[in-house]
C-alpha positions as a LaTeX table, in Angstrom:
\begin{tabular}{lrrr}
\hline
Residue & $x$ (\AA) & $y$ (\AA) & $z$ (\AA) \\
\hline
Met1 & 0.00 & 0.00 & 0.00 \\
Asn2 & 1.31 & 3.43 & $-1.00$ \\
Leu3 & 1.97 & 5.79 & 1.90 \\
Phe4 & $-0.61$ & 8.29 & 0.64 \\
Asp5 & $-3.24$ & 5.91 & $-0.77$ \\
Pro6 & $-6.25$ & 4.93 & 1.33 \\
Pro7 & $-6.37$ & 1.24 & 2.24 \\
Ser8 & $-8.56$ & $-1.02$ & 0.16 \\
Ala9 & $-11.74$ & $-2.48$ & 1.64 \\
Ala10 & $-9.91$ & $-5.78$ & 2.18 \\
Glu11 & $-7.00$ & $-4.06$ & 3.92 \\
Thr12 & $-9.38$ & $-2.09$ & 6.15 \\
Ala13 & $-11.21$ & $-5.30$ & 7.08 \\
Ala14 & $-7.93$ & $-7.03$ & 7.90 \\
Ile15 & $-6.77$ & $-4.18$ & 10.12 \\
Asp16 & $-10.13$ & $-4.01$ & 11.88 \\
Ala17 & $-10.09$ & $-7.77$ & 12.41 \\
Ala18 & $-6.62$ & $-7.68$ & 13.96 \\
Ile19 & $-7.83$ & $-5.02$ & 16.41 \\
Thr20 & $-11.23$ & $-6.47$ & 17.28 \\
Thr21 & $-10.02$ & $-10.08$ & 17.67 \\
Arg22 & $-7.30$ & $-9.05$ & 20.08 \\
His23 & $-8.29$ & $-10.39$ & 23.47 \\
Ser24 & $-6.21$ & $-11.17$ & 26.53 \\
Met25 & $-5.65$ & $-14.92$ & 26.36 \\
Arg26 & $-4.83$ & $-16.80$ & 29.55 \\
Ala27 & $-4.00$ & $-20.25$ & 28.22 \\
Phe28 & $-1.57$ & $-21.03$ & 25.41 \\
Leu29 & $-0.48$ & $-24.03$ & 23.38 \\
Pro30 & 3.18 & $-25.16$ & 23.64 \\
Thr31 & 3.64 & $-24.56$ & 19.89 \\
Pro32 & 6.92 & $-22.65$ & 19.43 \\
Val33 & 6.94 & $-19.22$ & 17.80 \\
Pro34 & 9.90 & $-18.87$ & 15.40 \\
Arg35 & 12.42 & $-16.21$ & 16.35 \\
Glu36 & 12.10 & $-14.56$ & 12.95 \\
Val37 & 8.33 & $-14.15$ & 13.47 \\
Ile38 & 8.89 & $-12.47$ & 16.83 \\
Ala39 & 11.54 & $-10.18$ & 15.36 \\
Asp40 & 9.28 & $-9.29$ & 12.43 \\
Leu41 & 6.28 & $-8.35$ & 14.53 \\
Leu42 & 8.51 & $-6.23$ & 16.78 \\
Arg43 & 9.87 & $-4.51$ & 13.68 \\
Val44 & 6.34 & $-3.66$ & 12.58 \\
Ala45 & 5.36 & $-2.56$ & 16.10 \\
Ser46 & 8.31 & $-0.18$ & 16.23 \\
Arg47 & 6.47 & 2.05 & 13.76 \\
Ala48 & 4.46 & 3.28 & 16.75 \\
Pro49 & 4.61 & 7.07 & 17.12 \\
Ser50 & 6.68 & 8.66 & 19.85 \\
Gly51 & 7.35 & 12.27 & 20.77 \\
Thr52 & 10.26 & 13.60 & 18.66 \\
Asn53 & 10.89 & 9.98 & 17.61 \\
Thr54 & 12.40 & 9.05 & 20.98 \\
Gln55 & 11.29 & 5.38 & 20.67 \\
Pro56 & 11.49 & 4.72 & 24.44 \\
Trp57 & 10.69 & 0.99 & 24.30 \\
Gln58 & 13.09 & $-1.81$ & 25.22 \\
Val59 & 12.04 & $-5.45$ & 24.80 \\
His60 & 13.43 & $-8.58$ & 26.45 \\
Val61 & 12.31 & $-11.77$ & 24.67 \\
Leu62 & 12.30 & $-14.87$ & 26.86 \\
Thr63 & 11.93 & $-18.41$ & 25.56 \\
Gly64 & 13.00 & $-21.87$ & 26.69 \\
Ala65 & 15.15 & $-22.11$ & 29.79 \\
Ala66 & 15.36 & $-18.32$ & 30.19 \\
Arg67 & 11.59 & $-18.00$ & 30.42 \\
Gln68 & 11.33 & $-20.95$ & 32.78 \\
Arg69 & 14.09 & $-19.63$ & 35.05 \\
Leu70 & 12.39 & $-16.28$ & 35.54 \\
Ser71 & 9.01 & $-17.93$ & 36.15 \\
Asp72 & 10.49 & $-20.30$ & 38.75 \\
Arg73 & 12.18 & $-17.47$ & 40.66 \\
Ile74 & 9.03 & $-15.37$ & 40.81 \\
Leu75 & 6.71 & $-18.26$ & 41.70 \\
Thr76 & 8.95 & $-19.27$ & 44.60 \\
Leu77 & 8.43 & $-15.80$ & 46.06 \\
Tyr78 & 4.76 & $-15.60$ & 45.10 \\
Asp79 & 3.95 & $-18.79$ & 47.01 \\
Asp80 & 5.76 & $-17.61$ & 50.16 \\
Pro81 & 3.58 & $-15.06$ & 52.04 \\
Glu82 & 6.53 & $-13.55$ & 53.91 \\
Ala83 & 8.64 & $-13.17$ & 50.78 \\
Leu84 & 5.68 & $-11.88$ & 48.78 \\
Ala85 & 5.11 & $-9.08$ & 51.28 \\
Glu86 & 8.57 & $-7.69$ & 50.49 \\
His87 & 7.77 & $-7.17$ & 46.81 \\
Gln88 & 5.75 & $-4.14$ & 45.78 \\
Gln89 & 5.09 & $-2.32$ & 42.54 \\
Glu90 & 7.54 & 0.42 & 41.65 \\
Tyr91 & 4.81 & 2.57 & 40.12 \\
Ala92 & 1.04 & 2.77 & 40.60 \\
Tyr93 & $-0.70$ & 1.10 & 37.68 \\
Tyr94 & $-4.19$ & 1.32 & 39.18 \\
Pro95 & $-5.85$ & 4.21 & 41.05 \\
Lys96 & $-5.50$ & 4.35 & 44.82 \\
Glu97 & $-9.24$ & 4.90 & 45.17 \\
Trp98 & $-11.68$ & 3.12 & 42.88 \\
Thr99 & $-14.90$ & 4.77 & 41.71 \\
Ser100 & $-17.67$ & 3.87 & 39.28 \\
Pro101 & $-17.64$ & 2.93 & 36.41 \\
Tyr102 & $-14.05$ & 1.67 & 36.74 \\
Leu103 & $-14.66$ & $-0.40$ & 39.86 \\
Asp104 & $-17.76$ & $-1.97$ & 38.30 \\
Arg105 & $-15.86$ & $-2.95$ & 35.17 \\
Arg106 & $-12.98$ & $-4.40$ & 37.15 \\
Arg107 & $-15.27$ & $-6.49$ & 39.31 \\
Lys108 & $-17.22$ & $-7.77$ & 36.32 \\
Val109 & $-14.21$ & $-8.97$ & 34.36 \\
Gly110 & $-12.83$ & $-10.67$ & 37.46 \\
Trp111 & $-15.99$ & $-12.55$ & 38.27 \\
Asp112 & $-16.67$ & $-13.38$ & 34.61 \\
Leu113 & $-13.23$ & $-15.01$ & 34.43 \\
Tyr114 & $-13.67$ & $-16.90$ & 37.69 \\
Ser115 & $-17.10$ & $-18.07$ & 36.58 \\
Leu116 & $-15.65$ & $-19.60$ & 33.42 \\
Leu117 & $-13.02$ & $-21.36$ & 35.54 \\
Gly118 & $-15.49$ & $-22.49$ & 38.21 \\
Ile119 & $-13.79$ & $-20.48$ & 40.96 \\
Gly120 & $-16.17$ & $-19.41$ & 43.76 \\
Lys121 & $-16.02$ & $-16.06$ & 45.52 \\
Gly122 & $-14.50$ & $-17.50$ & 48.68 \\
Asp123 & $-12.01$ & $-19.84$ & 47.04 \\
Lys124 & $-8.85$ & $-17.90$ & 47.84 \\
Ala125 & $-6.56$ & $-20.85$ & 47.14 \\
Arg126 & $-7.74$ & $-21.19$ & 43.54 \\
Met127 & $-7.71$ & $-17.42$ & 43.07 \\
His128 & $-4.08$ & $-17.40$ & 44.22 \\
Glu129 & $-3.27$ & $-20.27$ & 41.86 \\
Gln130 & $-4.97$ & $-18.59$ & 38.91 \\
His131 & $-3.19$ & $-15.27$ & 39.52 \\
Gly132 & 0.08 & $-17.18$ & 39.78 \\
Arg133 & $-0.37$ & $-18.38$ & 36.21 \\
Asn134 & 0.62 & $-14.85$ & 35.19 \\
Tyr135 & 4.16 & $-15.66$ & 36.23 \\
Arg136 & 4.28 & $-18.66$ & 33.90 \\
Phe137 & 3.13 & $-16.36$ & 31.10 \\
Phe138 & 0.01 & $-18.55$ & 31.06 \\
Asp139 & 2.23 & $-21.30$ & 29.59 \\
Ala140 & 2.93 & $-19.26$ & 26.44 \\
Pro141 & 6.19 & $-20.26$ & 24.75 \\
Val142 & 7.30 & $-16.62$ & 24.60 \\
Gly143 & 7.45 & $-14.14$ & 27.45 \\
Leu144 & 8.06 & $-10.49$ & 26.70 \\
Ile145 & 9.36 & $-8.09$ & 29.33 \\
Phe146 & 9.27 & $-4.37$ & 28.57 \\
Ser147 & 11.49 & $-1.74$ & 30.16 \\
Ile148 & 12.10 & 2.00 & 29.84 \\
Asp149 & 14.83 & 4.40 & 30.87 \\
Arg150 & 14.04 & 6.15 & 34.14 \\
Ile151 & 14.73 & 9.58 & 32.70 \\
Met152 & 11.68 & 9.31 & 30.43 \\
Gln153 & 8.54 & 11.09 & 31.58 \\
Gln154 & 4.78 & 10.62 & 31.30 \\
Gly155 & 4.63 & 11.39 & 27.59 \\
Ser156 & 7.03 & 8.55 & 26.84 \\
Trp157 & 4.83 & 6.18 & 28.82 \\
Leu158 & 1.92 & 7.23 & 26.60 \\
Asp159 & 4.10 & 6.48 & 23.59 \\
Tyr160 & 4.94 & 3.11 & 25.13 \\
Gly161 & 1.25 & 2.21 & 25.30 \\
Met162 & 0.96 & 2.73 & 21.56 \\
Phe163 & 3.96 & 0.46 & 21.01 \\
Leu164 & 2.44 & $-2.26$ & 23.19 \\
Glu165 & $-0.81$ & $-2.08$ & 21.25 \\
Asn166 & 1.14 & $-2.38$ & 18.00 \\
Val167 & 2.84 & $-5.51$ & 19.32 \\
Met168 & $-0.53$ & $-7.09$ & 20.08 \\
Ile169 & $-2.08$ & $-6.14$ & 16.74 \\
Ala170 & 0.96 & $-7.30$ & 14.78 \\
Ala171 & 0.77 & $-10.59$ & 16.69 \\
Arg172 & $-2.88$ & $-11.05$ & 15.70 \\
Ala173 & $-2.00$ & $-10.40$ & 12.06 \\
Arg174 & 0.29 & $-13.44$ & 12.31 \\
Gly175 & $-2.27$ & $-15.71$ & 13.95 \\
Leu176 & $-0.82$ & $-15.20$ & 17.44 \\
His177 & $-2.41$ & $-14.01$ & 20.65 \\
Thr178 & $-1.10$ & $-12.08$ & 23.65 \\
Cys179 & $-1.88$ & $-11.12$ & 27.21 \\
Pro180 & $-0.40$ & $-7.87$ & 28.54 \\
Gln181 & 0.53 & $-8.36$ & 32.20 \\
Ala182 & 0.90 & $-5.72$ & 34.88 \\
Ala183 & 1.25 & $-8.54$ & 37.43 \\
Phe184 & 5.00 & $-8.67$ & 36.84 \\
Thr185 & 5.51 & $-5.14$ & 38.18 \\
Ser186 & 5.51 & $-6.34$ & 41.79 \\
Phe187 & 8.64 & $-8.37$ & 41.07 \\
His188 & 10.63 & $-5.66$ & 39.31 \\
Arg189 & 13.73 & $-6.27$ & 41.45 \\
Val190 & 13.83 & $-9.96$ & 40.58 \\
Ile191 & 13.31 & $-9.24$ & 36.90 \\
Ala192 & 15.94 & $-6.52$ & 36.87 \\
Glu193 & 18.47 & $-8.92$ & 38.38 \\
Glu194 & 17.55 & $-11.87$ & 36.18 \\
Leu195 & 17.66 & $-9.84$ & 32.96 \\
Ala196 & 20.65 & $-7.71$ & 33.97 \\
Phe197 & 18.87 & $-4.36$ & 33.79 \\
Arg198 & 21.05 & $-1.29$ & 34.01 \\
Pro199 & 20.36 & 0.84 & 37.13 \\
Asp200 & 18.68 & 3.43 & 34.91 \\
Gln201 & 16.24 & 0.88 & 33.44 \\
Met202 & 12.72 & 0.45 & 34.83 \\
Leu203 & 10.22 & $-2.36$ & 34.31 \\
Val204 & 7.02 & $-1.41$ & 32.46 \\
Cys205 & 5.13 & $-4.72$ & 32.21 \\
Gly206 & 5.23 & $-8.24$ & 30.82 \\
Met207 & 3.34 & $-9.93$ & 28.02 \\
Ala208 & 2.57 & $-13.52$ & 27.06 \\
Leu209 & 2.88 & $-14.32$ & 23.35 \\
Gly210 & 1.94 & $-17.48$ & 21.51 \\
Tyr211 & $-0.87$ & $-19.52$ & 19.99 \\
Ala212 & $-3.97$ & $-19.45$ & 22.19 \\
Asp213 & $-5.51$ & $-22.74$ & 23.35 \\
Pro214 & $-8.98$ & $-22.74$ & 21.76 \\
Glu215 & $-10.23$ & $-25.39$ & 24.21 \\
Ala216 & $-9.39$ & $-23.44$ & 27.39 \\
Pro217 & $-12.54$ & $-22.04$ & 29.02 \\
Glu218 & $-10.80$ & $-18.87$ & 30.16 \\
Asn219 & $-10.08$ & $-18.00$ & 26.53 \\
Gln220 & $-13.81$ & $-17.69$ & 25.89 \\
Leu221 & $-13.87$ & $-14.47$ & 27.92 \\
Val222 & $-14.65$ & $-11.47$ & 25.74 \\
Thr223 & $-14.83$ & $-8.27$ & 27.75 \\
Glu224 & $-17.44$ & $-5.65$ & 27.03 \\
Arg225 & $-16.75$ & $-2.20$ & 25.62 \\
Ala226 & $-18.75$ & 0.95 & 26.23 \\
Pro227 & $-20.52$ & 2.33 & 23.14 \\
Val228 & $-18.97$ & 5.29 & 21.36 \\
Ser229 & $-21.84$ & 7.49 & 22.58 \\
Glu230 & $-20.69$ & 6.90 & 26.17 \\
Phe231 & $-17.09$ & 8.11 & 25.82 \\
Ala232 & $-17.05$ & 10.45 & 22.79 \\
Arg233 & $-18.41$ & 13.97 & 22.33 \\
Phe234 & $-18.73$ & 15.44 & 18.86 \\
His235 & $-18.27$ & 19.23 & 18.78 \\
Glu236 & $-19.65$ & 20.54 & 15.50 \\
Asp237 & $-21.14$ & 24.01 & 16.06 \\
\hline
\end{tabular}
C-alpha cells in the first residue's frame, strides 16, 4: 500500500479484524513461535509514534530455559507469604481509590473469568493459583518483558502504550495471541536482576505471546466495551 493511498476495503477489514479479535488470552499451546516471526512483529510494532521519535521501548524476549528460570524465581516468592510481602510495585498502575464505572468494570471482568473457571467467591486458594499463572506467562512459549529508561517522563509512557498495542495487533496479524501483564511489576527487582537491567532501566510490564488454546474455558472471555456514545463527544457548532 502506497503511503498516501487509502487502504482497500480488504485491507481495512484485515486491520479491523486484527484489532477487534485481540483479546487477553490466559492459556496457550506449547507450539513454538519462530524467532524470525517475533523479530518481524517487533519490527512492525516499532512504527508506533513517539514524541520527537524518541522510541522509548526496550524489549526482552524470553523463551525456553530463560523464560522458565524467571518464572520459577518469581513463583517461589509468590507462594511464600513472607517473601511476597517484600515485593511491591515500583509505580502505581491502578488508582489508589476506585470509583464507578471503573470499579464496576474491574469487578465484572474478574468474576466473569472466575465463573468460566469455576472459581467461587471465597475460594482464595484457587484465586491465588490462577493469579500465579501470570508468572508462567500462562504457559505461552514466549514471554516479553518491557522496560524503559528512568529519565523518560509521562509522555514517553503514553508512547509506550501505543507500542504495546502495536505488538498485540501485529501478533494477531500473524495468527498469534497475547496477554499484557501488569502482574510482573511487583517483582521488578527480581526481573531486573535476572535480565541484567542497568540501574537506569525500569520495568514497564510483561506480556505472554503465543498460539492461544482454543479449548481453554478462560479464553472464551470477551470483555465488554462501552458504546462510542458513552465516551465520545462530537463538537460541531
